[in-house]
Backbone as JSON, one array per atom type, in Angstrom:
{
  "sequence": "MDILHLVDRLEQLLMESRRIPMTASIIVDEDRIFNLVDQMKISIPEEVKRAGRVIAEKDRVLAQAKEEGDRIRDLARQEAEELIKRDNIVQAANQRAQQIQGQAEREAAHLREDADIYAMNQLAKLEDDLLHSLAVVRNGLRKLQAEYPQVGEVQNSAADVNINQPAEIKQE",
  "N": [[17.97, 97.85, -76.09], [20.69, 98.48, -73.94], [21.24, 101.69, -72.72], [23.69, 102.6, -71.76], [25.46, 100.85, -72.98], [25.16, 101.67, -75.62], [26.19, 104.25, -75.42], [28.83, 103.62, -74.82], [29.52, 102.4, -77.24], [29.32, 104.61, -78.94], [31.35, 106.2, -77.91], [33.52, 104.51, -78.46], [33.44, 104.52, -81.26], [34.08, 107.18, -81.75], [36.67, 107.17, -80.7], [37.94, 105.45, -82.47], [37.93, 106.85, -84.8], [39.49, 108.57, -87.54], [42.18, 110.83, -87.13], [42.68, 114.26, -87.91], [45.6, 115.45, -89.21], [47.77, 117.42, -87.2], [45.76, 118.75, -85.82], [43.05, 118.96, -83.46], [40.96, 117.65, -84.38], [38.71, 115.12, -85.68], [37.77, 112.65, -88.1], [34.64, 111.4, -88.62], [32.45, 108.6, -89.12], [29.61, 109.38, -90.51], [27.16, 108.0, -90.95], [27.35, 105.85, -89.14], [27.45, 107.23, -86.7], [24.93, 108.57, -86.69], [23.31, 106.33, -86.76], [23.84, 105.2, -84.23], [22.86, 107.3, -82.63], [20.16, 107.2, -83.33], [19.53, 104.66, -82.28], [19.91, 105.24, -79.61], [17.83, 107.02, -79.18], [15.72, 105.28, -79.37], [16.27, 103.57, -77.27], [16.13, 105.12, -74.91], [13.33, 105.55, -74.29], [12.85, 102.93, -73.44], [14.31, 102.82, -71.09], [12.81, 104.56, -69.59], [10.45, 103.1, -69.49], [11.39, 101.01, -67.93], [11.74, 102.36, -65.53], [9.09, 102.87, -65.01], [8.23, 100.27, -64.54], [9.55, 99.82, -62.15], [8.2, 101.59, -60.48], [5.67, 100.46, -60.66], [6.19, 98.04, -59.41], [6.73, 98.98, -56.85], [4.19, 99.96, -56.2], [2.8, 97.55, -56.24], [4.0, 96.2, -54.1], [3.24, 97.89, -52.04], [0.45, 97.56, -52.17], [0.29, 94.88, -51.56], [1.28, 94.96, -48.96], [-0.74, 96.43, -47.75], [-2.9, 94.66, -48.1], [-1.95, 92.55, -46.53], [-1.83, 93.83, -44.08], [-4.57, 94.39, -43.75], [-5.53, 91.78, -43.64], [-4.27, 90.83, -41.34], [-5.4, 92.59, -39.51], [-8.1, 91.86, -39.74], [-7.91, 89.24, -38.81], [-7.16, 89.83, -36.22], [-9.46, 91.12, -35.31], [-11.32, 89.01, -35.44], [-10.2, 87.27, -33.64], [-10.36, 88.83, -31.36], [-13.14, 89.05, -31.05], [-13.82, 86.42, -30.45], [-12.52, 86.17, -28.01], [-13.89, 88.03, -26.51], [-16.27, 86.79, -26.13], [-15.72, 85.13, -24.1], [-16.07, 85.89, -20.95], [-14.23, 86.08, -18.82], [-11.74, 86.74, -19.93], [-11.79, 89.14, -21.32], [-10.42, 91.58, -21.08], [-7.77, 90.83, -21.72], [-8.11, 90.08, -24.38], [-8.77, 92.47, -25.71], [-6.39, 93.88, -25.37], [-4.57, 92.24, -26.77], [-5.61, 92.39, -29.39], [-5.14, 95.06, -29.98], [-2.36, 95.04, -29.93], [-1.76, 93.37, -32.1], [-2.91, 94.81, -34.2], [-1.38, 97.17, -34.05], [1.14, 96.11, -34.61], [0.69, 95.23, -37.23], [0.25, 97.66, -38.5], [2.74, 98.87, -38.11], [4.36, 97.07, -39.53], [3.27, 97.37, -42.1], [3.85, 100.07, -42.55], [6.61, 99.95, -42.49], [7.1, 98.28, -44.73], [6.09, 99.97, -46.73], [7.89, 102.09, -46.51], [10.32, 100.79, -47.17], [9.73, 100.06, -49.82], [9.41, 102.6, -50.99], [12.0, 103.64, -50.64], [13.47, 101.84, -52.18], [12.33, 102.36, -54.72], [13.06, 105.07, -54.99], [15.87, 104.83, -55.05], [16.23, 103.3, -57.39], [15.1, 105.03, -59.3], [16.8, 107.23, -58.99], [19.21, 106.12, -59.84], [18.55, 105.57, -62.49], [18.1, 108.18, -63.34], [20.73, 109.23, -63.07], [22.05, 107.62, -64.98], [20.72, 108.4, -67.33], [21.32, 111.17, -67.36], [24.08, 111.06, -67.59], [24.31, 109.83, -70.11], [23.06, 111.77, -71.67], [24.83, 113.89, -71.29], [27.11, 112.87, -72.57], [26.19, 112.72, -75.21], [25.62, 115.44, -75.66], [28.18, 116.53, -75.34], [29.45, 115.34, -77.5], [27.98, 116.51, -79.6], [28.65, 119.23, -79.18], [31.4, 119.12, -79.69], [31.45, 118.27, -82.34], [30.06, 120.41, -83.53], [31.85, 122.46, -82.99], [34.0, 121.64, -84.48], [33.04, 121.65, -87.05], [31.97, 124.29, -87.96], [31.0, 125.42, -90.27], [28.87, 123.93, -91.08], [26.6, 124.68, -89.71], [23.8, 125.16, -87.5], [22.27, 122.31, -85.98], [19.31, 121.05, -87.3], [16.82, 120.27, -85.68], [14.47, 119.25, -83.14], [16.0, 118.85, -80.86], [18.08, 120.62, -81.07], [17.06, 123.0, -80.25], [17.06, 122.94, -77.55], [18.62, 124.09, -74.64], [21.87, 123.26, -74.34], [23.31, 123.33, -72.05], [21.69, 123.11, -69.88], [19.56, 120.88, -68.09], [16.66, 119.36, -69.53], [13.3, 120.36, -68.81], [10.91, 118.3, -67.26], [7.63, 117.34, -67.79], [5.2, 116.72, -65.39], [2.65, 114.34, -65.05]],
  "CA": [[19.4, 97.83, -75.87], [21.07, 99.28, -72.79], [21.71, 103.02, -73.13], [25.11, 102.72, -71.45], [26.16, 100.12, -74.03], [25.16, 102.54, -76.8], [27.14, 105.33, -75.16], [30.15, 103.02, -74.98], [29.74, 102.22, -78.69], [29.55, 105.95, -79.5], [32.69, 106.59, -77.49], [34.46, 103.68, -79.22], [33.43, 105.02, -82.63], [34.86, 108.42, -81.75], [38.08, 106.82, -80.46], [38.45, 104.76, -83.66], [37.89, 107.76, -85.95], [40.8, 109.07, -87.99], [42.51, 112.19, -86.71], [43.2, 115.16, -88.94], [46.95, 115.8, -88.74], [48.08, 118.71, -86.6], [44.55, 119.37, -85.26], [42.35, 118.13, -82.47], [39.75, 117.19, -85.08], [38.66, 113.75, -86.18], [36.79, 112.39, -89.16], [33.76, 110.34, -88.14], [31.53, 108.0, -90.07], [28.32, 110.02, -90.22], [26.1, 106.99, -90.9], [27.46, 105.11, -87.89], [27.07, 108.15, -85.6], [23.48, 108.75, -86.69], [22.72, 105.04, -86.4], [23.9, 105.1, -82.77], [21.94, 108.29, -82.06], [18.8, 106.63, -83.5], [19.37, 103.57, -81.31], [19.76, 105.87, -78.3], [16.47, 107.57, -79.12], [14.83, 104.14, -79.13], [16.6, 102.97, -75.97], [15.73, 105.97, -73.79], [11.98, 105.19, -73.82], [12.91, 101.65, -72.72], [14.76, 103.14, -69.73], [11.64, 105.15, -68.93], [9.55, 101.98, -69.2], [11.97, 100.29, -66.79], [11.4, 103.14, -64.34], [7.66, 102.61, -64.78], [8.1, 98.95, -63.91], [9.98, 99.97, -60.75], [7.09, 102.23, -59.77], [4.6, 99.47, -60.57], [6.61, 97.08, -58.38], [6.52, 99.66, -55.57], [2.75, 99.96, -55.96], [2.41, 96.17, -55.94], [4.46, 95.91, -52.74], [2.37, 98.64, -51.13], [-0.86, 96.91, -52.16], [0.47, 93.62, -50.82], [1.41, 95.31, -47.54], [-2.07, 96.81, -47.29], [-3.68, 93.43, -47.98], [-1.45, 91.81, -45.38], [-2.29, 94.58, -42.91], [-6.02, 94.15, -43.62], [-5.71, 90.39, -43.23], [-3.87, 90.75, -39.93], [-6.4, 93.32, -38.74], [-9.29, 91.0, -39.71], [-7.62, 88.15, -37.89], [-7.19, 90.39, -34.87], [-10.87, 91.34, -34.96], [-11.94, 87.71, -35.19], [-9.65, 86.76, -32.37], [-10.92, 89.66, -30.28], [-14.55, 88.68, -30.87], [-13.86, 85.13, -29.74], [-12.12, 86.38, -26.63], [-14.94, 88.78, -25.83], [-17.3, 85.82, -25.74], [-15.32, 84.57, -22.81], [-16.08, 87.04, -20.04], [-13.1, 86.16, -17.9], [-10.51, 87.22, -20.58], [-12.12, 90.27, -22.19], [-9.33, 92.55, -21.02], [-6.63, 90.31, -22.46], [-8.46, 90.07, -25.8], [-8.64, 93.84, -26.21], [-4.98, 94.22, -25.42], [-3.95, 91.47, -27.87], [-6.08, 92.95, -30.66], [-4.42, 96.31, -30.19], [-0.98, 94.71, -30.26], [-1.73, 92.83, -33.47], [-3.18, 95.92, -35.12], [-0.2, 98.03, -34.04], [2.19, 95.41, -35.33], [0.34, 95.26, -38.65], [0.47, 99.04, -38.98], [4.19, 99.08, -38.17], [4.88, 96.29, -40.64], [2.82, 98.01, -43.34], [4.64, 101.31, -42.69], [7.98, 99.54, -42.82], [7.09, 97.83, -46.12], [5.92, 101.16, -47.56], [9.16, 102.83, -46.48], [11.29, 100.03, -47.96], [9.35, 100.18, -51.24], [9.72, 103.97, -51.4], [13.46, 103.77, -50.72], [13.87, 101.07, -53.36], [11.92, 103.11, -55.91], [13.91, 106.26, -55.08], [17.2, 104.41, -55.48], [16.17, 102.9, -58.8], [14.87, 106.23, -60.12], [18.02, 108.04, -58.94], [20.18, 105.45, -60.72], [18.1, 105.81, -63.86], [18.37, 109.6, -63.64], [22.17, 109.36, -63.28], [22.37, 107.0, -66.26], [20.2, 109.26, -68.4], [22.09, 112.42, -67.38], [25.4, 110.73, -68.13], [24.14, 109.61, -71.53], [22.76, 113.06, -72.26], [26.07, 114.66, -71.28], [27.97, 112.33, -73.62], [25.63, 113.15, -76.49], [25.82, 116.89, -75.78], [29.61, 116.78, -75.56], [29.71, 114.97, -78.9], [27.41, 117.56, -80.45], [29.48, 120.44, -79.04], [32.67, 118.89, -80.36], [31.21, 118.27, -83.79], [29.71, 121.77, -83.94], [33.07, 123.25, -82.94], [34.87, 121.19, -85.56], [32.41, 121.91, -88.35], [31.07, 125.44, -87.82], [30.4, 125.77, -91.55], [27.65, 123.14, -91.28], [25.5, 125.43, -89.12], [23.09, 124.53, -86.38], [21.48, 121.11, -86.24], [17.91, 121.47, -87.47], [15.82, 119.36, -85.11], [13.96, 119.76, -81.87], [17.04, 118.78, -79.84], [18.94, 121.79, -81.2], [16.42, 124.12, -79.57], [17.24, 122.76, -76.11], [19.87, 124.64, -74.12], [22.68, 122.07, -74.04], [23.94, 123.48, -70.74], [20.68, 122.92, -68.83], [18.7, 119.71, -68.31], [15.31, 119.69, -69.98], [12.22, 120.22, -67.82], [10.02, 117.15, -67.52], [6.27, 117.61, -67.34], [4.61, 115.67, -64.53], [1.23, 114.14, -65.34]],
  "C": [[19.72, 98.8, -74.73], [21.7, 100.58, -73.26], [23.2, 103.17, -72.86], [25.97, 101.97, -72.49], [26.24, 100.98, -75.29], [26.14, 103.7, -76.62], [28.56, 104.82, -75.32], [30.49, 102.84, -76.46], [30.03, 103.56, -79.36], [30.97, 106.41, -79.15], [33.74, 105.8, -78.27], [34.56, 104.16, -80.65], [34.25, 106.31, -82.72], [36.35, 108.13, -81.56], [38.71, 106.19, -81.7], [38.51, 105.67, -84.88], [39.29, 108.27, -86.27], [40.98, 110.52, -87.56], [42.99, 112.98, -87.92], [44.55, 115.64, -88.42], [47.05, 117.24, -88.26], [46.84, 119.48, -86.14], [44.0, 118.44, -84.19], [41.11, 117.51, -83.09], [39.88, 115.75, -85.53], [37.63, 113.67, -87.29], [35.96, 111.2, -88.69], [32.89, 109.84, -89.26], [30.12, 108.47, -89.7], [27.2, 108.99, -90.07], [26.15, 106.22, -89.58], [27.06, 105.96, -86.7], [25.55, 108.28, -85.54], [22.75, 107.45, -86.37], [22.71, 104.87, -84.87], [22.95, 106.09, -82.1], [20.5, 107.78, -82.18], [18.55, 105.52, -82.5], [19.2, 104.14, -79.9], [18.35, 106.44, -78.13], [15.46, 106.46, -78.84], [15.02, 103.61, -77.72], [16.11, 103.81, -74.8], [14.3, 105.69, -73.36], [11.96, 103.86, -73.07], [13.37, 101.89, -71.28], [13.6, 103.74, -68.93], [10.64, 104.06, -68.58], [10.07, 101.19, -67.99], [11.66, 101.03, -65.5], [9.93, 102.95, -63.99], [7.45, 101.26, -64.12], [8.54, 99.0, -62.45], [8.85, 100.58, -59.92], [5.94, 101.24, -59.61], [4.92, 98.43, -59.5], [6.4, 97.69, -56.99], [5.04, 99.64, -55.21], [2.25, 98.57, -55.59], [2.8, 95.81, -54.51], [3.59, 96.64, -51.73], [0.99, 97.99, -51.03], [-0.8, 95.6, -51.37], [0.57, 93.9, -49.32], [0.05, 95.7, -46.97], [-2.95, 95.57, -47.12], [-3.26, 92.64, -46.75], [-1.9, 92.5, -44.09], [-3.78, 94.36, -42.66], [-6.29, 92.73, -43.11], [-5.38, 90.23, -41.74], [-4.9, 91.44, -39.05], [-7.69, 92.49, -38.64], [-9.1, 89.82, -38.76], [-7.67, 88.64, -36.44], [-8.63, 90.62, -34.41], [-11.56, 90.02, -34.62], [-11.48, 87.15, -33.84], [-10.24, 87.54, -31.19], [-12.37, 89.3, -30.01], [-14.68, 87.36, -30.11], [-13.51, 85.32, -28.27], [-13.17, 87.15, -25.84], [-16.04, 87.84, -25.35], [-16.96, 85.16, -24.41], [-15.14, 85.72, -21.83], [-14.82, 87.17, -19.2], [-11.81, 86.66, -18.57], [-10.75, 88.39, -21.55], [-10.96, 91.28, -22.22], [-8.13, 92.09, -21.84], [-6.89, 90.34, -23.97], [-8.29, 91.46, -26.4], [-7.17, 94.23, -26.36], [-4.27, 93.51, -26.58], [-4.35, 92.03, -29.23], [-5.34, 94.24, -30.98], [-2.96, 96.06, -30.57], [-0.86, 94.24, -31.7], [-1.95, 93.96, -34.48], [-1.98, 96.87, -35.18], [0.95, 97.41, -34.81], [1.93, 95.45, -36.82], [0.59, 96.65, -39.23], [1.97, 99.33, -39.09], [4.8, 98.32, -39.34], [4.5, 96.91, -41.99], [3.62, 99.29, -43.59], [6.07, 100.98, -43.09], [8.06, 99.07, -44.28], [6.94, 99.01, -47.08], [7.24, 101.93, -47.67], [10.22, 102.12, -47.32], [10.99, 100.15, -49.45], [9.68, 101.57, -51.77], [11.22, 104.17, -51.58], [13.97, 103.04, -51.95], [13.53, 101.84, -54.64], [12.79, 104.36, -56.09], [15.31, 105.91, -55.57], [17.23, 104.05, -56.95], [15.98, 104.11, -59.7], [16.11, 107.13, -60.12], [19.09, 107.44, -59.85], [19.82, 105.7, -62.17], [18.39, 107.25, -64.26], [19.86, 109.81, -63.9], [22.58, 108.8, -64.63], [21.93, 107.89, -67.42], [20.98, 110.56, -68.5], [23.48, 112.18, -67.95], [25.31, 110.56, -69.64], [23.89, 110.94, -72.24], [24.02, 113.91, -72.33], [27.02, 114.18, -72.37], [27.49, 112.79, -74.99], [25.87, 114.64, -76.69], [27.29, 117.22, -76.03], [29.98, 116.43, -77.0], [29.18, 116.02, -79.85], [28.26, 118.83, -80.39], [30.78, 120.28, -79.82], [32.49, 118.92, -81.87], [30.85, 119.66, -84.29], [30.94, 122.67, -83.94], [33.99, 122.89, -84.1], [34.32, 121.53, -86.93], [31.45, 123.09, -88.26], [30.39, 125.8, -89.13], [29.11, 125.0, -91.81], [26.44, 123.88, -90.73], [24.86, 124.64, -88.0], [22.35, 123.28, -86.85], [20.01, 121.5, -86.28], [16.96, 120.38, -86.99], [15.42, 119.89, -83.75], [15.01, 119.73, -80.78], [17.94, 120.0, -79.9], [18.37, 122.98, -80.47], [16.6, 124.05, -78.07], [18.58, 123.35, -75.72], [20.72, 123.46, -73.67], [23.41, 122.19, -72.71], [22.97, 123.21, -69.6], [19.89, 121.66, -69.12], [17.3, 120.16, -68.7], [14.32, 119.52, -68.83], [11.33, 119.07, -68.22], [8.66, 117.49, -66.95], [5.76, 116.43, -66.53], [3.14, 115.56, -64.88], [0.47, 113.89, -64.07]]
}
């Protein structure tokens, strides 16, 4: 399920909750809130998988560009060898081979750059989506903790994270 859809559902649930008269507090359905949080926990790995697919697509495009460059280079070599056999056009053959190889290298570099830009854009969008979702969840937690201080701190690994700072991600 799309994480943004889940965030919208969480926001809708909070908007539909009953207000406590003469306060800024609301009464929420705990089961529905925790159900949405559980769905978000499931959905976030899917977003990460989607980012992995973007990276895999980038790698595929780069591999395809390399194959195309190798193919063009091989064609250039074959063409150059044929031209060398003809003594009267050796100079032209060398020049053409260099042009084809240069073109292949430029095309491969351009494809790599396009793939990198695409991957960066997709990862940046994913990062924005995840940060937005995290901010919504943190704001909800802050609001609930402010409204129910007698409940105490949430006892899970997420409570140990500084809610004002993004978590560090380990690179493999």
